[in-house]
Z-matrix of the N, CA and C atoms (Angstrom, degrees):
N
C 1 1.506
C 2 1.588 1 106.68
N 3 1.227 2 114.05 1 146.15
C 4 1.426 3 119.67 2 -178.16
C 5 1.584 4 112.66 3 -80.73
N 6 1.276 5 114.13 4 151.32
C 7 1.414 6 122.89 5 179.74
C 8 1.513 7 106.66 6 -76.13
N 9 1.246 8 124.24 7 115.14
C 10 1.480 9 127.32 8 177.32
C 11 1.508 10 113.71 9 -117.77
N 12 1.390 11 114.39 10 22.94
C 13 1.448 12 116.84 11 -176.66
C 14 1.576 13 107.77 12 -67.75
N 15 1.324 14 122.36 13 -25.17
C 16 1.475 15 124.05 14 177.99
C 17 1.452 16 110.66 15 -65.81
N 18 1.319 17 124.58 16 -5.49
C 19 1.454 18 129.04 17 -178.59
C 20 1.564 19 108.49 18 -98.21
N 21 1.205 20 123.02 19 -8.15
C 22 1.422 21 126.21 20 -168.09
C 23 1.502 22 112.20 21 -52.41
N 24 1.357 23 118.32 22 -47.11
C 25 1.410 24 128.67 23 -176.44
C 26 1.588 25 111.45 24 -91.11
N 27 1.266 26 116.14 25 6.03
C 28 1.532 27 120.91 26 -177.04
C 29 1.437 28 106.66 27 -89.80
N 30 1.261 29 119.62 28 110.21
C 31 1.446 30 123.67 29 178.94
C 32 1.524 31 111.86 30 -121.33
N 33 1.260 32 115.40 31 19.29
C 34 1.469 33 122.49 32 -174.95
C 35 1.617 34 108.54 33 -58.88
N 36 1.353 35 115.94 34 -38.13
C 37 1.427 36 118.44 35 177.24
C 38 1.479 37 116.40 36 -93.35
N 39 1.269 38 116.74 37 13.47
C 40 1.437 39 120.08 38 -176.52
C 41 1.543 40 117.41 39 -48.76
N 42 1.225 41 111.30 40 -40.73
C 43 1.571 42 114.96 41 -175.01
C 44 1.530 43 108.19 42 -100.48
N 45 1.356 44 119.08 43 8.84
C 46 1.418 45 119.28 44 175.36
C 47 1.509 46 109.44 45 -99.88
N 48 1.338 47 118.48 46 116.25
C 49 1.465 48 122.15 47 -176.25
C 50 1.507 49 111.60 48 -77.58
N 51 1.328 50 117.01 49 -5.37
C 52 1.487 51 115.75 50 -176.72
C 53 1.486 52 114.15 51 92.15
N 54 1.304 53 119.62 52 174.12
C 55 1.381 54 118.49 53 -179.72
C 56 1.555 55 116.90 54 87.60
N 57 1.188 56 123.57 55 -132.20
C 58 1.463 57 127.12 56 179.90
C 59 1.589 58 112.05 57 -74.82
N 60 1.418 59 114.11 58 151.91
C 61 1.371 60 116.27 59 174.23
C 62 1.523 61 115.30 60 -61.13
N 63 1.352 62 116.74 61 159.52
C 64 1.510 63 114.21 62 179.23
C 65 1.517 64 110.13 63 -61.64
N 66 1.355 65 116.10 64 156.81
C 67 1.465 66 122.81 65 -179.46
C 68 1.491 67 111.27 66 -55.83
N 69 1.259 68 114.59 67 130.76
C 70 1.559 69 116.35 68 -177.01
C 71 1.467 70 116.02 69 95.45
N 72 1.321 71 115.62 70 -17.36
C 73 1.477 72 117.74 71 -172.04
C 74 1.524 73 107.07 72 -86.60
N 75 1.330 74 116.56 73 115.38
C 76 1.412 75 119.14 74 -175.76
C 77 1.593 76 109.06 75 -122.87
N 78 1.302 77 114.08 76 41.83
C 79 1.454 78 120.19 77 -179.94
C 80 1.643 79 108.35 78 -62.64
N 81 1.293 80 119.40 79 -37.25
C 82 1.419 81 119.81 80 178.12
C 83 1.603 82 112.01 81 -67.20
N 84 1.313 83 119.29 82 -12.36
C 85 1.468 84 122.80 83 178.10
C 86 1.483 85 112.53 84 -77.67
N 87 1.335 86 125.70 85 0.26
C 88 1.418 87 123.99 86 -177.50
C 89 1.452 88 107.56 87 -57.76
N 90 1.285 89 119.70 88 -46.76
C 91 1.491 90 124.08 89 178.07
C 92 1.507 91 110.68 90 -125.14
N 93 1.456 92 117.92 91 -5.47
C 94 1.375 93 125.25 92 -177.32
C 95 1.523 94 121.25 93 64.71
N 96 1.311 95 113.74 94 0.50
C 97 1.373 96 119.94 95 179.85
C 98 1.593 97 118.50 96 -64.33
N 99 1.242 98 115.65 97 -23.41
C 100 1.436 99 121.89 98 179.48
C 101 1.461 100 113.55 99 -106.55
N 102 1.377 101 121.36 100 -1.96
C 103 1.450 102 127.28 101 -177.99
C 104 1.574 103 107.11 102 -65.42
N 105 1.236 104 113.90 103 147.50
C 106 1.507 105 119.99 104 171.84
C 107 1.450 106 105.80 105 -68.74
N 108 1.324 107 117.83 106 128.33
C 109 1.528 108 121.99 107 -169.47
C 110 1.607 109 111.66 108 -65.99
N 111 1.331 110 113.64 109 -30.27
C 112 1.441 111 112.06 110 177.91
C 113 1.572 112 112.02 111 -77.54
N 114 1.261 113 118.19 112 -36.37
C 115 1.436 114 123.03 113 173.66
C 116 1.587 115 110.96 114 -59.56
N 117 1.318 116 109.82 115 -49.98
C 118 1.412 117 120.45 116 178.60
C 119 1.464 118 113.74 117 -52.26
N 120 1.478 119 114.59 118 -51.78
C 121 1.457 120 119.58 119 174.80
C 122 1.568 121 111.57 120 -53.59
N 123 1.331 122 113.40 121 -46.16
C 124 1.465 123 117.37 122 179.90
C 125 1.568 124 115.30 123 -57.06
N 126 1.242 125 116.32 124 -24.73
C 127 1.426 126 122.86 125 178.75
C 128 1.560 127 114.68 126 -88.92
N 129 1.358 128 111.60 127 -10.26
C 130 1.463 129 111.65 128 -177.61
C 131 1.542 130 114.38 129 -67.95
N 132 1.274 131 120.30 130 151.46
C 133 1.448 132 119.73 131 175.79
C 134 1.553 133 109.16 132 -137.54
N 135 1.328 134 116.91 133 164.39
C 136 1.529 135 121.27 134 170.48
C 137 1.527 136 112.51 135 56.94
N 138 1.395 137 109.42 136 -132.91
C 139 1.397 138 118.30 137 -171.14
C 140 1.576 139 111.24 138 -67.61
N 141 1.266 140 115.83 139 -32.77
C 142 1.525 141 121.06 140 178.21
C 143 1.561 142 108.73 141 -60.47
N 144 1.307 143 117.33 142 -41.50
C 145 1.522 144 121.95 143 -179.65
C 146 1.496 145 106.39 144 -69.53
N 147 1.334 146 119.30 145 -46.83
C 148 1.430 147 121.53 146 177.19
C 149 1.505 148 116.28 147 -55.84
N 150 1.324 149 112.23 148 -43.27
C 151 1.459 150 122.05 149 177.21
C 152 1.548 151 111.09 150 -54.77
N 153 1.378 152 111.75 151 -57.38
C 154 1.459 153 116.84 152 -178.65
C 155 1.555 154 113.23 153 -60.92
N 156 1.326 155 117.09 154 -33.83
C 157 1.513 156 118.17 155 178.23
C 158 1.484 157 112.24 156 -72.50
N 159 1.327 158 115.23 157 -35.35
C 160 1.503 159 120.43 158 173.84
C 161 1.519 160 114.74 159 -65.70
N 162 1.288 161 115.11 160 -39.27
C 163 1.482 162 121.97 161 -179.70
C 164 1.447 163 105.39 162 -70.99
N 165 1.354 164 123.30 163 -45.82
C 166 1.439 165 127.12 164 176.41
C 167 1.457 166 114.96 165 -53.55
N 168 1.289 167 114.10 166 -46.02
C 169 1.561 168 122.04 167 174.15
C 170 1.514 169 110.04 168 -56.35
N 171 1.373 170 117.33 169 -46.69
C 172 1.420 171 117.39 170 -176.87
C 173 1.474 172 113.70 171 -69.07
N 174 1.346 173 119.21 172 -32.03
C 175 1.490 174 122.02 173 168.95
C 176 1.523 175 111.31 174 -60.85
N 177 1.298 176 121.30 175 -45.12
C 178 1.384 177 127.20 176 -176.11
C 179 1.591 178 107.53 177 -60.89
N 180 1.349 179 116.62 178 -43.57
C 181 1.427 180 119.99 179 178.51
C 182 1.449 181 112.35 180 -65.79
N 183 1.322 182 120.93 181 -35.24
C 184 1.416 183 125.17 182 -179.97
C 185 1.403 184 115.24 183 -82.34
N 186 1.372 185 120.32 184 -15.29
C 187 1.459 186 118.70 185 -171.57
C 188 1.527 187 111.89 186 -75.60
N 189 1.303 188 108.24 187 141.75
C 190 1.535 189 117.05 188 -173.46
C 191 1.566 190 102.96 189 -114.17
N 192 1.290 191 119.82 190 8.34
C 193 1.472 192 119.47 191 -178.23
C 194 1.437 193 114.26 192 -75.73
N 195 1.347 194 122.70 193 148.12
C 196 1.454 195 128.03 194 178.59
C 197 1.516 196 104.66 195 -91.73
N 198 1.328 197 117.80 196 75.61
C 199 1.514 198 121.98 197 179.98
C 200 1.531 199 106.83 198 -122.91
N 201 1.432 200 114.88 199 152.02
C 202 1.448 201 118.68 200 172.49
C 203 1.563 202 108.16 201 -56.96
N 204 1.316 203 114.86 202 151.62
C 205 1.463 204 117.75 203 -176.87
C 206 1.488 205 113.63 204 -59.30
N 207 1.332 206 119.09 205 -42.28
C 208 1.545 207 116.46 206 -178.21
C 209 1.448 208 113.72 207 -68.71
N 210 1.413 209 117.17 208 -31.63
C 211 1.500 210 118.08 209 172.02
C 212 1.559 211 114.80 210 -69.01
N 213 1.365 212 114.99 211 -37.70
C 214 1.435 213 120.71 212 175.77
C 215 1.626 214 108.76 213 -58.69
N 216 1.318 215 110.55 214 -46.99
C 217 1.558 216 114.24 215 -178.32
C 218 1.528 217 113.02 216 -65.44
N 219 1.235 218 116.02 217 -40.37
C 220 1.544 219 119.09 218 178.98
C 221 1.463 220 108.42 219 -66.01
N 222 1.306 221 124.44 220 -42.99
C 223 1.443 222 126.82 221 -179.31
C 224 1.536 223 110.12 222 -65.75
N 225 1.285 224 115.56 223 -43.70
C 226 1.472 225 120.54 224 179.47
C 227 1.550 226 114.97 225 -68.15
N 228 1.352 227 115.85 226 -32.44
C 229 1.417 228 118.69 227 170.14
C 230 1.527 229 114.69 228 -67.65
N 231 1.373 230 112.81 229 -40.43
C 232 1.436 231 116.37 230 -177.37
C 233 1.517 232 108.59 231 -68.67
N 234 1.332 233 118.27 232 -42.39
C 235 1.499 234 128.86 233 174.33
C 236 1.514 235 109.82 234 -48.58
N 237 1.334 236 115.53 235 -52.88
C 238 1.540 237 126.45 236 179.75
C 239 1.493 238 109.06 237 -60.01
N 240 1.313 239 117.56 238 -44.78
C 241 1.436 240 122.95 239 -174.90
C 242 1.524 241 108.04 240 -70.16
N 243 1.388 242 118.34 241 -41.23
C 244 1.383 243 119.50 242 176.82
C 245 1.450 244 113.20 243 -59.07
N 246 1.473 245 115.28 244 -29.03
C 247 1.495 246 121.96 245 -177.38
C 248 1.589 247 108.22 246 -64.84
N 249 1.349 248 113.50 247 -47.11
C 250 1.442 249 124.23 248 176.70
C 251 1.584 250 112.74 249 -59.39
N 252 1.328 251 113.43 250 -46.64
C 253 1.413 252 120.97 251 177.43
C 254 1.604 253 112.75 252 -58.67
N 255 1.294 254 112.13 253 -47.27
C 256 1.412 255 122.48 254 178.93
C 257 1.587 256 109.62 255 -54.08
N 258 1.358 257 114.52 256 -52.58
C 259 1.382 258 121.62 257 177.43
C 260 1.563 259 114.87 258 -51.85
N 261 1.321 260 116.25 259 -40.84
C 262 1.409 261 125.98 260 179.80
C 263 1.523 262 110.15 261 -66.76
N 264 1.359 263 114.22 262 -46.68
C 265 1.456 264 117.54 263 -174.94
C 266 1.523 265 111.94 264 -75.85
N 267 1.409 266 116.81 265 -28.68
C 268 1.447 267 122.43 266 172.11
C 269 1.498 268 109.10 267 -66.39
N 270 1.173 269 125.68 268 -43.31
C 271 1.449 270 130.77 269 178.19
C 272 1.466 271 108.29 270 -58.57
N 273 1.335 272 117.87 271 -43.43
C 274 1.512 273 117.53 272 -178.94
C 275 1.530 274 106.16 273 -69.41
N 276 1.343 275 120.55 274 -36.28
C 277 1.486 276 117.38 275 -172.76
C 278 1.454 277 105.53 276 -72.81
N 279 1.387 278 122.40 277 -39.13
C 280 1.434 279 125.28 278 178.84
C 281 1.589 280 109.47 279 -64.06
N 282 1.305 281 122.53 280 -38.53
C 283 1.335 282 125.37 281 177.96
C 284 1.474 283 116.06 282 -68.75
N 285 1.424 284 118.75 283 -51.13
C 286 1.365 285 122.57 284 -174.47
C 287 1.581 286 114.23 285 -98.21
N 288 1.225 287 116.54 286 -13.78
C 289 1.465 288 124.12 287 178.30
C 290 1.506 289 112.00 288 96.31
N 291 1.390 290 120.29 289 175.59
C 292 1.402 291 127.71 290 178.02
C 293 1.477 292 110.10 291 -76.03
N 294 1.361 293 119.00 292 -40.48
C 295 1.500 294 122.42 293 -172.04
C 296 1.553 295 100.89 294 -111.95
N 297 1.287 296 109.25 295 132.45
C 298 1.498 297 118.40 296 175.60
C 299 1.491 298 108.67 297 -107.57
N 300 1.304 299 120.29 298 142.79
C 301 1.358 300 128.62 299 171.35
C 302 1.505 301 116.81 300 -116.20
N 303 1.357 302 115.67 301 136.38
C 304 1.330 303 122.11 302 -176.73
C 305 1.543 304 114.50 303 -131.62
N 306 1.289 305 125.47 304 124.27
C 307 1.448 306 126.40 305 172.55
C 308 1.503 307 110.74 306 -71.61
N 309 1.326 308 115.42 307 132.42
C 310 1.446 309 121.66 308 178.68
C 311 1.581 310 105.37 309 -126.86
N 312 1.364 311 117.81 310 138.43
C 313 1.382 312 126.33 311 177.43
C 314 1.524 313 107.93 312 -101.97
N 315 1.382 314 115.56 313 128.63
C 316 1.400 315 116.20 314 175.13
C 317 1.497 316 109.93 315 -147.38
N 318 1.288 317 118.95 316 124.96
C 319 1.421 318 124.43 317 -177.37
C 320 1.450 319 115.13 318 44.41
N 321 1.455 320 115.63 319 46.05
C 322 1.413 321 121.16 320 -179.89
C 323 1.601 322 117.13 321 78.50
N 324 1.288 323 114.16 322 -2.49
C 325 1.346 324 117.57 323 177.89
C 326 1.598 325 114.01 324 -106.98
N 327 1.181 326 120.57 325 148.87
C 328 1.523 327 124.27 326 179.58
C 329 1.497 328 108.40 327 -109.78
N 330 1.218 329 110.07 328 130.65
C 331 1.595 330 121.92 329 -177.00
C 332 1.553 331 107.11 330 -124.90
N 333 1.288 332 115.04 331 141.65
C 334 1.376 333 125.04 332 172.33
C 335 1.535 334 113.13 333 -98.61
N 336 1.397 335 120.94 334 116.78
C 337 1.478 336 124.73 335 -179.11
C 338 1.423 337 107.46 336 -102.22
N 339 1.312 338 115.30 337 130.84
C 340 1.491 339 118.49 338 176.08
C 341 1.525 340 105.93 339 -107.11
N 342 1.340 341 117.22 340 141.50
C 343 1.511 342 118.53 341 178.26
C 344 1.622 343 102.99 342 -151.38
N 345 1.215 344 108.12 343 156.36
C 346 1.421 345 119.10 344 173.19
C 347 1.623 346 115.48 345 -64.61
N 348 1.260 347 124.90 346 129.98
C 349 1.412 348 130.18 347 177.84
C 350 1.585 349 106.42 348 -54.80
N 351 1.366 350 120.28 349 118.38
C 352 1.425 351 116.80 350 177.67
C 353 1.528 352 113.95 351 -62.45
N 354 1.332 353 119.89 352 -18.14
C 355 1.476 354 125.93 353 174.97
C 356 1.535 355 104.78 354 -68.47
N 357 1.202 356 123.38 355 -43.00
C 358 1.479 357 127.86 356 -176.30
C 359 1.562 358 105.81 357 -62.40
N 360 1.275 359 115.43 358 -46.65
C 361 1.516 360 123.85 359 -179.46
C 362 1.486 361 107.19 360 -60.93
N 363 1.427 362 116.48 361 -41.16
C 364 1.431 363 120.30 362 179.66
C 365 1.553 364 112.30 363 -70.61
N 366 1.278 365 120.57 364 -36.11
C 367 1.418 366 127.33 365 173.59
C 368 1.631 367 110.12 366 -51.51
N 369 1.400 368 110.77 367 -48.48
C 370 1.457 369 112.60 368 -179.92
C 371 1.495 370 115.37 369 -68.88
N 372 1.374 371 114.95 370 -36.79
C 373 1.461 372 123.35 371 177.02
C 374 1.483 373 111.05 372 -54.66
N 375 1.446 374 107.70 373 -58.31
C 376 1.519 375 118.95 374 -174.20
C 377 1.561 376 106.91 375 -60.05
N 378 1.376 377 120.67 376 -40.54
C 379 1.466 378 120.18 377 -176.55
C 380 1.478 379 109.42 378 -62.26
N 381 1.333 380 120.62 379 -39.86
C 382 1.501 381 124.61 380 178.43
C 383 1.503 382 109.85 381 -62.75
N 384 1.309 383 114.90 382 -43.99
C 385 1.518 384 122.10 383 -176.56
C 386 1.661 385 106.02 384 -66.60
N 387 1.339 386 119.47 385 -38.10
C 388 1.359 387 120.77 386 -178.05
C 389 1.617 388 110.99 387 -68.73
N 390 1.333 389 112.10 388 -42.52
C 391 1.432 390 117.44 389 179.39
C 392 1.621 391 111.79 390 -62.33
N 393 1.333 392 108.08 391 -40.17
C 394 1.615 393 109.66 392 177.93
C 395 1.550 394 108.02 393 -66.64
N 396 1.239 395 120.09 394 -39.53
C 397 1.597 396 118.41 395 -175.24
C 398 1.498 397 104.50 396 -72.15
N 399 1.409 398 124.96 397 -37.30
C 400 1.429 399 120.50 398 -179.08
C 401 1.555 400 112.98 399 -65.77
N 402 1.345 401 114.97 400 -32.11
C 403 1.370 402 120.39 401 178.22
C 404 1.700 403 107.31 402 -71.63
N 405 1.280 404 118.62 403 -43.48
C 406 1.377 405 122.95 404 -176.95
C 407 1.589 406 106.61 405 -65.06
N 408 1.327 407 118.32 406 -38.69
C 409 1.460 408 121.71 407 -178.62
C 410 1.580 409 111.26 408 -84.89
N 411 1.354 410 116.05 409 -8.10
C 412 1.423 411 125.88 410 -177.05
C 413 1.543 412 106.85 411 51.00
N 414 1.275 413 115.13 412 56.50
C 415 1.498 414 123.60 413 176.98
C 416 1.543 415 101.90 414 -98.13
N 417 1.353 416 119.65 415 96.39
C 418 1.442 417 118.17 416 -173.28
C 419 1.629 418 104.53 417 -102.58
N 420 1.230 419 118.41 418 -17.27
C 421 1.515 420 116.91 419 176.07
C 422 1.512 421 103.82 420 -120.34
N 423 1.337 422 118.41 421 75.38
C 424 1.406 423 122.12 422 -174.44
C 425 1.492 424 115.55 423 -75.13
N 426 1.315 425 119.33 424 159.02
C 427 1.563 426 121.83 425 178.81
C 428 1.553 427 107.65 426 -62.32
N 429 1.324 428 119.66 427 -12.15
C 430 1.479 429 115.85 428 173.35
C 431 1.438 430 115.09 429 -89.43
N 432 1.380 431 115.91 430 3.04
C 433 1.470 432 116.37 431 178.97
C 434 1.513 433 113.69 432 85.71
N 435 1.335 434 120.25 433 2.82
C 436 1.395 435 123.09 434 -175.38
C 437 1.608 436 103.11 435 -88.24
N 438 1.348 437 110.89 436 151.94
C 439 1.486 438 114.39 437 175.51
C 440 1.589 439 107.64 438 -154.10
N 441 1.315 440 109.95 439 153.12
C 442 1.521 441 117.30 440 178.90
C 443 1.538 442 106.53 441 -132.25
N 444 1.281 443 113.07 442 156.38
C 445 1.434 444 122.42 443 179.74
C 446 1.601 445 100.73 444 -74.35
N 447 1.293 446 119.65 445 132.98
C 448 1.488 447 122.57 446 -179.17
C 449 1.605 448 106.47 447 -68.08
N 450 1.266 449 117.83 448 132.16
C 451 1.463 450 122.27 449 -179.27
C 452 1.454 451 108.37 450 -101.54
């Protein structure tokens, strides 16, 4: 077990019960890569909502999976939503780069800290989730032009 004695006086999260972010907190929406896909879908409006719905319908039509209709629709909508989230996170990665640098002041000295762009990490996470859903839906000729050999 890890030594956590250094956290004894840390009460920053004292009033945070965990789970979801507080109402109105949209920090994950900077690039949308870490947003819950169902909550992200619920926030969509206008053309973005239409785009996801149309893409989901195309996944439903292409699906060769033997799934109950409601499950097929849920997975297709989530897959389409991931597609839009991936686009947003990828745009952030292209704009800001894979590695982010930040200047930190400490005891009169300036240090440059390099870290991986969270949007880049989200790109990879979303891509894995998309691939998993495409396999579950058996969407081998997807609207994105991706295909796999049926296993």
